[in-house]
Structure formats: C-alpha cells, structure tokens
C-alpha positions in Angstrom: -26.1 -0.1 -1.4 -25.0 -2.9 -3.9 -22.7 -3.3 -6.6 -20.1 -0.7 -8.0 -18.5 -1.4 -11.2 -14.9 0.7 -11.8 -14.5 1.3 -15.3 -16.6 -1.1 -17.3 -16.6 1.0 -20.4 -15.6 -1.8 -22.9 -17.2 -5.3 -23.4 -17.6 -6.7 -20.0 -19.2 -3.6 -18.8 -21.7 -3.3 -21.4 -22.5 -6.9 -20.8 -23.3 -6.3 -17.3 -25.1 -3.0 -18.1 -27.5 -4.8 -20.3 -28.1 -7.9 -18.6 -28.0 -7.5 -14.8 -30.7 -9.2 -13.4 -33.2 -7.0 -11.6 -34.7 -9.8 -9.5 -30.7 -9.9 -7.6 -31.3 -6.5 -6.6 -30.7 -2.8 -7.8 -28.3 -2.4 -11.0 -24.7 -1.5 -10.4 -23.6 2.1 -10.2 -20.7 2.5 -12.8 -17.7 4.8 -12.3 -15.8 6.0 -15.0 -12.9 8.0 -15.1 -12.2 8.8 -18.9 -15.1 8.5 -21.2 -18.3 7.9 -21.1 -19.5 5.7 -24.2 -22.8 6.4 -25.7 -24.0 3.2 -25.2 -23.9 3.4 -21.4 -25.8 6.6 -21.3 -28.4 4.9 -23.4 -28.8 2.3 -20.3 -30.1 4.8 -18.1 -27.8 3.3 -15.6 -26.3 5.3 -12.3 -23.0 6.8 -14.0 -20.6 8.8 -11.8 -17.3 10.6 -13.2 -14.5 9.6 -10.6 -11.1 11.0 -10.6 -9.0 8.4 -9.7 -5.9 10.6 -8.5 -8.1 11.8 -5.8 -8.6 9.3 -3.0 -11.6 11.3 -1.5 -13.1 11.3 -5.0 -12.9 7.6 -5.1 -14.2 7.0 -1.4 -17.4 9.1 -2.2 -17.9 6.9 -5.3 -17.9 3.8 -3.7 -19.5 4.9 -0.5 -22.3 2.5 0.5 -21.6 -0.2 -1.8 -21.1 -3.7 -0.7 -19.1 -5.1 -3.9 -16.9 -3.7 -6.2 -16.3 -5.0 -9.8 -12.8 -3.8 -10.8 -13.0 -3.6 -14.3 -10.0 -0.8 -15.1 -7.2 -2.0 -17.3 -3.7 -1.2 -16.2 -1.5 0.7 -18.7 1.8 0.1 -17.6 2.3 3.3 -15.6 1.3 1.6 -12.3 -1.3 4.4 -11.6 -3.8 1.1 -11.3 -1.8 -0.2 -8.3 -2.0 3.1 -6.6 -6.0 3.2 -6.9 -6.4 -0.4 -5.7 -4.4 0.5 -2.7 -6.2 3.5 -2.0 -9.2 1.4 -2.1 -8.0 -0.9 0.3 
C-alpha cells in the first residue's frame, strides 16, 4: 500500500508532505497521535489519528504499508520503546 509516516508533524514531516515525488507512488499516509498541524490539514494527505497505547490501533493504522518512517520523538518516559516493540 505504500509508505506510512508515524509522527511527522514537524520540519521533516512537512518536508515529506510538500515534496513527496508523485511519480514514485502514492504519497505517504501520516499517522499522528497528538496534534494535527494546520499545514498538514492543508496538504490533502491521508492523515489518521492513532492511539499509540493501543496495539490494535497501531496495527490497523499501518496495515498494508510496505515502509514505515518513524518520526516520533522520545520524551524520556520510554513510551516510544513500547510503541516500537508493538510495531515489531
């Protein structure tokens, strides 16, 4: 199904959303877990909210993807490690 970007609401995600080469397949699906920035709403991308504490929610959100780009930032509470383990 393509590329999924987990997180991506900052500089790198915005760069991907604005400059994704359409001749390389469909644009990435963005999975966000906190806020949805206005610039992402304007891009017309496939954006889905995901509950990172719910393995089923994460599995459903990445279903069919062949590539996952993780742009989540760890905050020191180890939640990112649990999410990565769930993805594996």
